[in-house]
C-alpha positions as CSV (number, residue, x, y, z in Angstrom):
1,M,-31.1,-0.4,10.0
2,T,-31.6,3.2,10.5
3,G,-30.5,5.5,7.9
4,E,-27.8,7.0,10.2
5,D,-26.1,3.2,11.1
6,R,-25.9,3.0,7.0
7,K,-23.8,6.2,6.6
8,S,-21.4,4.9,9.5
9,A,-21.4,1.4,7.8
10,G,-20.8,3.1,4.8
11,G,-17.7,5.3,6.2
12,V,-16.0,2.0,7.5
13,S,-16.2,0.5,4.1
14,G,-14.9,3.5,2.4
15,F,-12.4,3.8,5.2
16,G,-10.9,0.0,4.3
17,V,-11.3,0.5,0.2
18,T,-9.1,3.5,1.1
19,M,-6.7,1.8,2.9
20,A,-6.4,-1.2,0.5
21,L,-5.9,0.9,-2.5
22,I,-3.2,3.1,-0.5
23,G,-1.7,0.0,0.5
24,L,-1.3,-2.1,-2.6
25,P,0.5,0.4,-4.9
26,L,3.2,0.8,-1.7
27,F,3.6,-2.8,-1.7
28,L,4.0,-3.3,-5.5
29,I,6.3,-0.3,-5.5
30,S,8.5,-1.7,-2.9
31,F,9.6,-4.3,-5.3
32,A,10.6,-1.9,-7.8
33,A,12.7,0.1,-5.2
34,A,14.5,-3.2,-4.1
35,N,15.3,-4.1,-7.6
36,D,17.0,-0.4,-7.6
37,A,18.7,-1.0,-4.6
38,E,20.7,-3.9,-5.8
39,H,21.1,-2.5,-9.2
40,P,20.9,1.2,-9.1
41,K,20.1,3.5,-12.2
42,C,20.7,6.6,-13.3
43,D,18.5,8.0,-16.2
44,G,17.5,4.5,-17.0
45,Q,21.0,3.3,-17.4
46,S,22.8,0.6,-15.0
47,M,25.6,2.4,-12.7
48,S,28.7,0.8,-12.4
49,S,30.5,1.4,-9.1
50,A,32.8,4.6,-10.4
51,D,29.5,6.4,-12.1
52,T,28.1,9.3,-10.3
53,C,24.6,10.0,-11.0
54,L,23.8,14.0,-11.4
55,S,20.0,14.6,-11.0
56,S,18.2,17.7,-10.6
57,R,16.4,16.8,-7.6
58,S,19.1,14.9,-5.6
59,G,22.3,16.5,-6.8
60,A,25.2,14.2,-7.3
61,Q,24.7,10.4,-5.9
62,S,27.1,7.7,-6.4
63,R,26.3,4.4,-7.1
64,D,26.1,3.4,-3.3
65,D,24.3,6.6,-2.6
66,R,21.5,5.7,-4.7
67,A,21.5,1.9,-3.9
68,S,21.0,2.9,-0.3
69,D,18.2,5.6,-0.9
70,A,16.4,3.0,-2.8
71,A,17.0,0.2,-0.3
72,T,15.8,2.7,2.5
73,A,12.4,3.4,0.6
74,A,11.8,-0.4,0.0
75,G,12.2,-1.3,3.9
76,W,9.4,1.2,4.7
77,M,7.2,0.7,1.8
78,R,6.8,-2.8,1.9
79,P,5.6,-3.6,5.7
80,T,3.7,-0.1,5.4
81,G,2.1,-1.3,2.2
82,I,1.4,-4.8,3.7
83,V,-0.2,-3.3,7.0
84,L,-2.5,-0.7,5.1
85,L,-3.4,-3.7,2.6
86,A,-4.3,-6.3,4.8
87,G,-5.9,-3.6,7.6
88,G,-8.3,-2.3,4.4
89,L,-9.0,-6.3,3.6
90,I,-10.0,-6.9,7.5
91,V,-12.2,-4.0,7.3
92,L,-13.8,-5.2,4.4
93,A,-14.3,-8.7,5.1
94,G,-15.5,-7.5,8.8
95,R,-18.2,-5.6,6.9
96,A,-19.3,-8.2,4.7
97,A,-19.7,-10.4,7.5
98,A,-21.7,-8.2,9.2
99,A,-23.9,-7.1,6.3
100,T,-24.3,-11.3,6.0
101,S,-25.4,-11.3,9.4
102,R,-27.9,-8.7,9.4
103,R,-29.5,-10.4,6.0
104,S,-29.9,-13.6,8.2
105,E,-31.2,-12.3,11.2
106,R,-33.8,-10.3,8.8
107,T,-34.6,-13.5,7.2
108,D,-35.1,-15.6,10.6
109,Q,-37.5,-12.8,11.9
110,K,-39.4,-13.2,8.5
111,S,-40.2,-16.7,9.3
């Protein structure tokens, strides 16, 4: 393997690791967002149906608004996280299989 081949192979591995490291937190956070969709909170306190949450970032929101926002977040985070995590693991598995194959070929050539 030439030096140039090693550089490009390392880039592929780095890409796989990056995908997995972004996908895993998205996937895990999606469960918290889904929980917030079922049980909306304001400043860490559970909201009842008549409550309104006043936030400096999002302004005044009803319980239903907060639940809807959390459901939307969970709806895109989970599939995106799964795709990135699975894609990253596939890239890394392919890289490992290629490295094993190259080692096997070098061993065969020495014999």
